[in-house]
C-alpha positions as semicolon CSV with decimal commas, in nm:
position;residue;x (nm);y (nm);z (nm)
1;M;-0,003;0,022;-0,013
2;A;0,096;0,369;-0,104
3;L;0,135;0,597;0,204
4;A;-0,064;0,868;0,177
5;F;-0,005;1,259;0,154
6;I;-0,292;1,466;0,292
7;S;-0,315;1,818;0,224
8;H;-0,530;2,119;0,083
9;T;-0,502;2,405;-0,076
10;D;-0,725;2,622;0,210
11;C;-0,366;2,532;0,427
12;A;-0,192;2,742;0,235
13;R;-0,449;3,033;0,235
14;H;-0,426;3,083;0,645
15;R;-0,243;3,407;0,605
16;V;-0,038;3,570;0,880
17;A;0,163;3,866;1,008
18;A;0,435;4,006;0,820
19;H;0,774;3,807;0,960
20;H;0,566;3,541;1,133
21;P;0,750;3,225;1,121
22;E;0,446;2,987;1,057
23;T;0,409;3,090;0,683
24;A;0,263;2,886;0,399
25;E;0,589;2,891;0,235
26;R;0,634;2,596;0,515
27;L;0,363;2,349;0,281
28;A;0,573;2,467;-0,038
29;A;0,915;2,361;0,078
30;I;0,738;2,035;0,149
31;D;0,625;2,000;-0,157
32;D;0,887;2,134;-0,345
33;R;1,157;1,848;-0,185
34;L;0,899;1,597;-0,195
35;I;0,890;1,616;-0,617
36;A;1,229;1,683;-0,635
37;S;1,293;1,360;-0,430
38;G;1,077;1,160;-0,653
39;L;0,861;1,067;-0,414
40;D;0,563;1,267;-0,525
41;S;0,485;0,977;-0,780
42;V;0,520;0,690;-0,517
43;V;0,265;0,870;-0,258
44;Q;-0,133;0,901;-0,278
45;H;-0,242;1,216;-0,259
46;F;-0,555;1,307;-0,080
47;D;-0,736;1,621;-0,036
48;A;-0,803;1,686;0,343
49;P;-1,189;1,715;0,423
50;L;-1,346;1,960;0,671
51;V;-1,308;1,827;1,047
52;E;-1,715;1,784;1,130
53;R;-1,860;1,986;1,407
54;D;-1,863;1,675;1,658
55;Q;-1,486;1,532;1,547
56;L;-1,393;1,891;1,683
57;E;-1,622;1,834;2,007
58;R;-1,445;1,525;2,122
59;V;-1,167;1,702;2,259
60;H;-1,246;2,109;2,224
61;H;-1,532;2,278;2,448
62;Q;-1,848;2,368;2,259
63;E;-1,833;2,734;2,366
64;Y;-1,466;2,739;2,231
65;I;-1,552;2,634;1,919
66;D;-1,832;2,868;1,894
67;T;-1,576;3,196;1,985
68;I;-1,334;3,036;1,681
69;E;-1,618;3,010;1,431
70;A;-1,796;3,366;1,536
71;S;-1,473;3,562;1,557
72;A;-1,336;3,449;1,190
73;P;-1,302;3,735;1,010
74;T;-1,467;3,757;0,665
75;D;-1,268;4,030;0,506
76;G;-0,888;4,108;0,506
77;D;-0,916;4,194;0,858
78;M;-0,689;3,969;1,113
79;I;-0,738;3,918;1,481
80;C;-0,551;3,754;1,774
81;L;-0,660;3,448;1,953
82;D;-0,398;3,466;2,257
83;E;-0,105;3,718;2,311
84;G;-0,047;3,838;1,946
85;D;0,102;3,435;1,763
86;T;-0,209;3,286;1,703
87;V;-0,376;3,459;1,436
88;M;-0,686;3,406;1,200
89;T;-0,761;3,605;0,897
90;E;-1,064;3,529;0,660
91;H;-0,940;3,163;0,528
92;S;-0,809;3,083;0,877
93;L;-1,132;2,858;0,977
94;A;-1,102;2,653;0,672
95;A;-0,772;2,587;0,679
96;A;-0,786;2,504;1,056
97;R;-1,053;2,263;0,950
98;R;-0,865;2,103;0,687
99;A;-0,591;2,031;0,948
100;A;-0,792;1,870;1,162
101;G;-0,994;1,715;0,926
102;A;-0,646;1,568;0,785
103;A;-0,618;1,370;1,050
104;V;-0,954;1,237;1,056
105;L;-0,889;1,078;0,709
106;G;-0,571;0,971;0,790
107;V;-0,684;0,727;1,027
108;D;-0,987;0,644;0,809
109;L;-0,754;0,570;0,565
110;V;-0,522;0,324;0,784
111;M;-0,788;0,178;0,980
112;Q;-0,989;0,101;0,660
113;G;-0,684;-0,115;0,505
114;R;-0,657;0,161;0,207
115;A;-0,282;0,285;0,347
116;H;-0,040;0,232;0,578
117;A;0,019;0,506;0,698
118;A;-0,021;0,853;0,619
119;F;0,127;1,231;0,659
120;C;-0,053;1,520;0,715
121;C;0,086;1,782;0,542
122;V;-0,134;2,083;0,690
123;R;-0,117;2,392;0,877
124;P;-0,211;2,557;1,132
125;P;0,003;2,294;1,334
126;G;-0,189;2,179;1,662
127;H;-0,032;2,031;1,933
128;H;-0,068;2,344;2,204
129;A;-0,428;2,418;2,136
130;E;-0,599;2,294;2,488
131;Q;-0,986;2,214;2,509
132;A;-1,108;2,564;2,536
133;R;-0,722;2,812;2,451
134;A;-0,567;2,858;2,073
135;M;-0,186;2,913;2,173
136;G;0,146;2,876;1,962
137;F;-0,014;2,917;1,655
138;C;-0,269;2,621;1,718
139;I;-0,625;2,684;1,657
140;F;-0,786;2,303;1,670
141;N;-0,540;2,005;1,797
142;N;-0,514;1,794;1,536
143;V;-0,357;1,526;1,620
144;A;-0,562;1,484;1,886
145;V;-0,893;1,498;1,689
146;G;-0,743;1,211;1,498
147;A;-0,675;1,048;1,816
148;A;-1,030;1,085;1,945
149;H;-1,154;0,968;1,622
150;A;-0,997;0,634;1,629
151;L;-1,112;0,573;1,965
152;E;-1,472;0,688;1,880
153;E;-1,548;0,522;1,564
154;Y;-1,306;0,226;1,573
155;G;-1,328;0,159;1,950
156;L;-0,951;0,132;1,956
157;E;-0,849;0,075;2,335
158;R;-0,527;0,175;2,283
159;V;-0,380;0,461;2,029
160;A;0,027;0,590;2,124
161;I;0,068;0,950;2,019
162;V;0,445;1,094;2,006
163;D;0,580;1,419;1,959
164;F;0,926;1,524;1,856
165;D;0,839;1,864;1,813
166;V;1,091;2,110;1,974
167;H;0,789;2,237;2,204
168;H;0,611;2,066;2,425
169;G;0,299;1,948;2,330
170;N;0,094;2,102;2,625
171;G;-0,219;2,087;2,428
172;T;-0,267;1,755;2,321
173;E;-0,119;1,593;2,697
174;R;-0,374;1,796;2,917
175;I;-0,654;1,692;2,679
176;F;-0,584;1,312;2,767
177;A;-0,375;1,315;3,085
178;K;-0,688;1,185;3,213
179;E;-0,754;0,900;2,897
180;P;-0,594;0,582;2,967
181;R;-0,672;0,475;2,645
182;I;-0,429;0,676;2,513
183;L;-0,042;0,720;2,599
184;F;0,124;1,064;2,493
185;C;0,554;1,036;2,509
186;S;0,672;1,353;2,408
187;T;1,047;1,496;2,375
188;F;1,120;1,881;2,409
189;Q;1,383;2,178;2,473
190;H;1,303;2,238;2,838
191;P;1,262;2,517;2,965
192;F;1,147;2,666;2,640
193;Y;0,807;2,791;2,546
194;P;0,546;2,632;2,663
195;F;0,691;2,592;2,988
196;T;0,523;2,301;3,035
197;G;0,583;1,892;3,054
198;H;0,860;1,831;3,295
199;E;0,637;1,742;3,602
200;A;0,682;1,397;3,703
201;E;0,538;1,099;3,423
202;T;0,241;0,945;3,468
203;T;0,133;0,594;3,335
204;N;0,032;0,762;3,024
205;L;0,273;1,053;3,001
206;V;0,606;1,032;2,900
207;D;0,774;1,336;2,893
208;A;1,144;1,364;2,851
209;P;1,292;1,756;2,857
210;L;1,607;1,789;2,729
211;P;1,831;2,095;2,803
212;A;1,900;2,376;2,545
213;G;2,211;2,216;2,315
214;T;2,061;1,872;2,275
215;G;2,259;1,703;1,963
216;S;2,156;1,304;1,803
217;E;2,311;1,147;2,123
218;A;2,105;1,309;2,376
219;F;1,829;1,306;2,151
220;R;1,829;0,947;2,041
221;R;1,887;0,809;2,409
222;A;1,608;0,982;2,536
223;V;1,383;0,791;2,316
224;E;1,520;0,477;2,374
225;E;1,485;0,482;2,733
226;H;1,201;0,672;2,768
227;W;0,927;0,635;2,500
228;M;1,083;0,259;2,335
229;P;1,005;0,107;2,670
230;A;0,674;0,278;2,709
231;L;0,550;0,191;2,327
232;D;0,619;-0,178;2,368
233;R;0,465;-0,225;2,742
234;F;0,152;-0,004;2,612
235;E;0,117;-0,223;2,240
236;P;-0,073;0,067;2,063
237;Q;-0,321;-0,026;1,835
238;L;-0,260;0,265;1,586
239;L;0,066;0,511;1,629
240;M;0,009;0,906;1,600
241;I;0,286;1,128;1,548
242;S;0,325;1,526;1,603
243;A;0,618;1,560;1,365
244;G;0,772;1,856;1,425
245;F;1,125;1,960;1,261
246;D;1,183;2,314;1,446
247;G;1,481;2,099;1,649
248;H;1,725;2,118;1,365
249;V;2,068;2,291;1,419
250;E;1,922;2,565;1,128
251;E;1,656;2,662;1,313
252;E;1,701;2,994;1,498
253;M;1,359;2,994;1,718
254;A;1,512;2,710;1,942
255;H;1,850;2,545;2,076
256;F;1,872;2,177;2,003
257;M;2,128;2,039;1,749
258;L;1,940;1,777;1,512
259;L;2,012;1,679;1,206
260;D;1,798;1,554;0,874
261;E;1,904;1,226;0,932
262;D;1,802;1,238;1,311
263;Y;1,421;1,287;1,173
264;A;1,447;0,952;0,935
265;W;1,588;0,781;1,241
266;I;1,319;0,871;1,480
267;T;1,068;0,724;1,204
268;R;1,234;0,404;1,144
269;R;1,248;0,355;1,524
270;L;0,842;0,453;1,543
271;V;0,761;0,231;1,193
272;E;0,927;-0,071;1,394
273;A;0,733;-0,077;1,664
274;A;0,386;-0,003;1,464
275;Q;0,511;-0,268;1,313
276;R;0,516;-0,481;1,616
277;H;0,173;-0,384;1,763
278;A;-0,040;-0,181;1,507
279;S;0,022;-0,364;1,220
280;G;0,231;-0,101;1,096
281;R;-0,066;0,150;1,112
282;I;0,050;0,551;1,160
283;V;-0,057;0,902;1,078
284;S;0,210;1,187;1,108
285;C;0,083;1,522;1,138
286;L;0,295;1,833;1,092
287;E;0,384;2,037;1,364
288;G;0,697;2,292;1,378
289;G;0,970;2,355;1,168
290;Y;1,062;2,706;1,019
291;A;1,399;2,686;0,849
292;L;1,224;2,606;0,494
293;S;1,522;2,417;0,384
294;A;1,567;2,208;0,672
295;L;1,184;2,175;0,684
296;G;1,189;2,022;0,336
297;R;1,460;1,809;0,372
298;S;1,357;1,648;0,735
299;A;1,033;1,626;0,624
300;I;1,078;1,430;0,329
301;A;1,368;1,242;0,528
302;H;1,025;1,149;0,793
303;V;0,823;1,062;0,487
304;K;1,141;0,832;0,309
305;A;1,133;0,635;0,626
306;L;0,734;0,588;0,614
307;I;0,771;0,454;0,311
308;D;1,050;0,232;0,370
């Protein structure tokens, strides 16, 4: 089966302020690398659907969704949903609904045996969005919507979400903190935005905070010592990934020293875990990554490892 590559032109129409790092060029950088690598003809392309209201309500409060829908600009205006870095313009609501809908479609494709894995090349990202709060460029929590869909629609008892973004996925962790059917594993720079995730681990939360300057060796050791044993104990029936590439050495917004090959390596390790426990089923959702060349290279290393 081919890898499902899920995206939509609406995601590129989400406009942000000048000098904002979360731009439409991020998706173009990945698309360009996909074509240059020759993988464009290998993957199976799908348009992301608009997420349904009931799918959002599984992880977000109704009042929050109402507020987002009512606040969405219909002209050239721009509004801020938090301290100033999470913005909405006239096409942002559609983009956010496509981004969450991509995760739902990805789950459907792998659970129905139409793809062994899916990569959701979408924006805005999602892992900082909480039940009733937008933050960190995120409006809806895409990976959480997908995981909740897997639990509800397919009756899964164990879904693992792994997050290798350089920022802690606070929204995902808080949404599923008391959900025993979800295992959340995260590596991230600490102390660093959003300054969460360094508390003691619980039975379904495995956090590995790492200091600024972390490179390949320390990152890989944290994954081997924290994530892999937890995944093998949990035996997930589906593995979902919050794929953030902003820990790359070329990034100026963070202070990890990871390389393209580190993203290929972590993906291969997760593929191995999915093959052991989840019949190879993986759904990956794009999160961070703002140095365009590094993002394109790292994302394609990730996609290639998912294909292989």
